[in-house]
Each structure stands twice: as C-alpha cells, then as structure tokens.
C-alpha positions in Angstrom: 340.3 48.0 389.0 340.6 51.7 389.8 343.0 52.3 386.9 340.8 50.3 384.6 337.7 52.4 385.7 339.7 55.6 385.2 340.7 54.7 381.6 337.1 53.6 380.9 335.7 56.9 381.9 338.5 58.8 380.1 337.9 56.8 376.8 334.2 57.1 377.1 334.1 60.8 377.8 336.5 61.7 375.0 334.6 59.3 372.6 331.3 60.9 373.4 332.6 64.3 373.2 334.4 63.5 369.8 331.1 62.1 368.5 329.2 65.2 369.5 331.9 67.4 367.7 331.5 65.3 364.6 328.0 66.3 364.1 328.3 69.9 365.3 331.6 70.9 363.6 331.1 73.4 360.8 334.3 72.5 359.1 334.1 69.1 357.5 337.8 68.5 357.9 337.6 69.1 361.6 334.6 66.6 361.7 336.8 63.9 360.0 339.5 64.5 362.5 337.0 64.3 365.4 335.8 61.0 363.9 339.3 59.7 363.9 339.6 60.6 367.6 336.3 58.8 368.3 337.6 55.7 366.5 340.8 55.7 368.6 339.0 56.0 371.9 336.5 53.3 370.8 339.5 51.1 370.2 340.7 51.8 373.7 337.3 50.7 375.1 337.6 47.5 373.1 341.0 46.8 374.6 339.7 47.3 378.2 336.9 44.8 377.2 339.6 42.3 376.2 338.7 42.4 372.5 342.0 43.4 371.1 341.4 42.2 367.6 338.3 44.5 367.3 340.5 47.4 368.5 343.2 46.7 366.0 340.7 46.2 363.2 339.1 49.6 364.2 342.5 51.3 364.0 343.7 49.6 360.9 340.5 49.6 358.8 338.6 52.7 359.8 341.3 54.9 360.9 344.0 53.9 358.6 341.8 53.6 355.5 338.2 54.8 355.7 338.7 58.0 357.8 341.8 59.1 356.0 340.4 58.5 352.7 337.3 60.4 353.5 339.6 63.2 354.8 341.4 63.3 351.4 338.1 63.2 349.5 336.9 66.2 351.6 340.0 68.2 351.2 340.4 67.5 347.4 336.7 67.8 346.2 335.2 71.3 345.7 332.1 70.5 347.6 329.6 73.4 348.1 328.4 72.7 351.7 326.3 75.7 351.7 324.2 74.3 348.8 324.0 70.9 350.7 322.6 72.6 353.8 320.1 74.7 351.9 317.6 71.8 352.1 318.0 71.2 355.8 314.8 72.9 356.8 312.8 71.1 354.3 313.8 67.8 355.6 313.8 68.6 359.2 310.3 67.3 360.0 311.0 63.9 358.5 314.3 63.8 360.3 312.7 64.7 363.5 310.0 62.0 363.0 312.7 59.4 362.4 314.6 60.5 365.4 311.6 60.5 367.6 310.7 56.8 366.4 314.2 55.6 367.1 314.1 57.3 370.6 310.9 55.5 371.4 312.3 52.2 370.3 315.5 52.8 372.5 313.2 53.6 375.5 311.2 50.6 374.9 314.2 48.3 374.8 315.8 49.9 377.8 312.4 49.7 379.7 312.1 45.9 378.8 315.6 45.3 379.9 315.2 47.1 383.2 311.8 45.6 384.0 312.7 42.0 383.0 316.4 41.4 383.5 315.9 37.7 383.6 315.6 37.6 379.8 319.3 37.8 379.7 319.6 34.4 381.6 317.7 32.6 378.7 320.2 33.8 376.1 322.5 31.0 374.9 326.1 31.9 375.3 328.8 30.3 373.2 331.2 27.9 374.7 334.2 30.2 375.9 337.6 29.4 374.3 340.3 27.7 376.3 342.4 29.9 378.4 345.6 29.2 376.5 343.9 30.4 373.2 343.9 34.2 372.5 340.9 36.0 371.3 342.2 36.6 367.9 343.2 32.8 367.5 339.7 31.8 368.9 337.9 34.3 366.5 339.9 32.9 363.5 339.1 29.3 364.3 335.5 30.0 364.5 335.4 32.3 361.4 337.3 29.8 359.2 335.5 26.7 360.2 332.0 27.1 361.4 331.3 30.4 359.4 333.6 30.0 356.6 330.8 30.0 353.9 329.3 33.2 355.3 332.7 34.7 355.4 333.4 33.8 351.7 329.8 35.0 350.7 330.6 38.4 352.5 333.8 38.6 350.5 332.0 38.0 347.2 329.4 40.6 348.0 332.1 43.1 348.8 333.9 42.2 345.5 330.8 42.7 343.5 330.2 46.1 345.1 333.8 47.1 344.4 333.5 46.1 340.7 330.2 47.9 340.5 331.4 51.2 341.9 334.3 51.0 339.4 332.0 50.3 336.4 329.7 53.2 337.5 332.3 55.7 337.8 334.5 54.7 334.9 334.2 57.1 332.1 336.1 56.6 328.7 337.5 59.8 327.0 337.3 60.1 323.4 340.6 60.0 321.5 342.6 58.2 324.1 344.4 55.0 323.2 343.4 52.1 325.2 344.5 48.5 325.3 342.4 45.8 323.8 343.3 42.6 325.4 341.5 40.3 322.9 343.4 41.8 320.0 346.7 41.4 321.9 346.1 37.8 322.7 344.9 37.0 319.1 347.8 38.6 317.5 350.1 36.3 315.3 353.7 36.5 314.7 352.9 36.9 311.0 350.9 40.2 311.8 353.6 41.6 314.1 356.9 41.2 312.1 357.9 41.0 308.5 360.9 39.0 307.4 362.7 40.0 304.2 365.3 38.2 302.5 368.1 40.7 301.5 370.7 39.7 298.8 374.3 40.2 299.5 375.4 43.6 298.6 371.9 45.2 298.6 370.4 47.5 301.2 366.9 47.9 302.3 
C-alpha cells in the first residue's frame, strides 16, 4: 500500500500542477503540452483505481488524437492571441460571477456530503462482475447488451456532428473541376465511346 500511495500522490501532484500550468502558460503550445502531461497522469490515477480501460482510452483518444490535433492546429494557424485577450477585462465580471456560483455549488455539495455521509448508503450499486472477468470485458458486456441502443444513439449523434462540421467548413472554389457522381452513374456506353467501321486500306 505504501508504493500505491506514493504513486497516487505523485500522479495527483503532477496532474494538479500540469492543470495549473495549462491555464497559466502564456505560450499556447506549452499549454497543450502541459495538457498532455495532465492526461497521462490522470491515466496513471485510473490504473491505480483498477480502471485500466479508461486509462487506455484517455491515452489513445485524448493524448493520441485530441491533444495532438489541437497542438497541430495551434502551431499551424496564425492566431492573434493578443486580440483574443483584448476583451478579457470586459468579460471578467461575468466570469467571476459564474466562478463564484460554481464555488458555492461545490461547497454545498461537499457540506452535504460531510454532514450526511449516510446518503451514500442509499445509492444502489451495480452488481460487481465475476472475479474471472476483466474490467474491459465486463464493460463491453454491459455496453453492448443493456445499453446498446444508447451506444448506437451516441454514435449517430457523433456522426451527424461530424457531417455537420464538414458541411459548414466546406467551401467550393470557382473554376475547380469536381466529380459529379450522378452523371458518372448515369453515363451510357454510347455516350463514352464511338465505334467506327473502317474499310480495309483506309485510315482514320
């Protein structure tokens, strides 16, 4: 337990420090790198909790795709961050008000948890999986049996969002030749080729 506790405090300290650096770093590229570091340490915490599937998903999806893609976007786009920060003072009162409301909500939740800890005893816990079944296998069995329709609905929503993003950002340039699938499918052999009967001894 001493080794597990040491790793927990190590991962938690680095994760919190990386999170603070994400919001305080002036260079956006450095902020993204600190975000990747926070993801990796969060994955370590998930492994300590026995949720190896969530840890791998965090590494593969967020670190391998989202964070790296965001890093490339930040490096390739010519974003004027000074202009983006120009309206910071104007929105500061609204942001402070929202932050205070969220802080009050967290304090109320924490206070209720400390004052009445017996509430947790009334929460229904799911049936634990058998010992011979891994967490990933148990999660797959539940996801693709009991919640399969919700899983498919989430996939449809993500597909629609992806198609919508492509449609909104797609701009056609004038003078560029593009495929017309309907014309290609409706094309007949008579329209594509011309057969000529050449008499012997005559050229085209």
